[in-house]
C-alpha angles and dihedrals in degrees: 000000000000125000134178124196093274090050091052092055092052090046092051091052091051098045098038105033117190116231114263113252112224122189110232124217116254110271122217092197114094112255120240119259116245122187125186128198142151129240133183128213114175106301092346118100112193132201107208124198115188118200142147099294136121099221141046121243125198126198137164121224135180116277117284130199113275096039111102110170104040100082111219097340143054131206119238122196129185110201140172115273096249099042112121126238090242092056089053092048090050089051091052092047091055090050095047096112092048090047094049091049094052094042088056091050090050092049092051091048092051092047092049092050093047092048095051107025108017119158127269096248102118092345123143094201141024138200117253113183090330096313121110111233125192116234123231115186123203114191121193143140092278117131100212122061125216143179127206141159114247135176135058122241095017106022120198135195116256119206114198106189139159119261091247095058114122125213090256091054089050090053091050091049090053093053090049089054091048088052091055094045095047092045091057094047097042093047092055092046093048090049090051098045098039088057091049093047093038093231131140119230117208100197142333126220134179125214139154108256129183102212110020137059091203146339138207127209099204096193093059097025088233115160121203120194129191113245088220087077088079086075096047128080117283092243087059090055090050091050092054092046093051091044093055094043091052087059086067087064097037121021102204136038093268131148088267090053093055091043089056090048089053090049097050100031111019094180095048094118093059090047092049089053090055091049093048094045089087105031127204116273 
């Protein structure tokens, strides 16, 4: 795979699409008031959003810039407009054990992900279909960048990049390579399994997703796969492919759906456990 700077810009637009901005019609109804503020309680830093609601809602999200004492997470609270700061702090204090428990779970999840599937920025190795590959970088005055696997017994990944390439451009180049690799594997698997199941696939797209490994739009037979699968074992890719194709036979997760999964891929539960052992960030 070879990419110049123009190619990188197009690749970035394809892999990381920006949300479409739609102009809304002018509303005559008065918009709801929303007020944002920050509070601190011990080691907890809290992002408070006040709006027209009757109840308080508490959630824990990954750490964001600007929060210094909350480790890898930040508390988010949605509260009624007229609720006092003290009432919110009392609410957080009552939930401190629940908060600590879920912060610990989030920390373990982040550490597990970083250990197994950390990014390429400053990395010496990457995951390629579950296998850890060492990175060798060759910098030169070339204009087009490329990635390829070289070597015999212990193959490694060779980056050939211009001297001017930044770490962020190198990361983008890697995801473009992952896109090519996963496209080839997924296409062959979909061809194989669609023939076995006797289903017709409309289109297949790859995209980085935060919460799903894949999705299937049954009306259009469109399959969407998470680009993160390029870092997971090939049997995990096959499991996701089969799972989404079965949805073309059975829309929901019904008894028939799981019976079909057992028929086509008897060991799917073990493979799913492997896939879920290091969850998405």
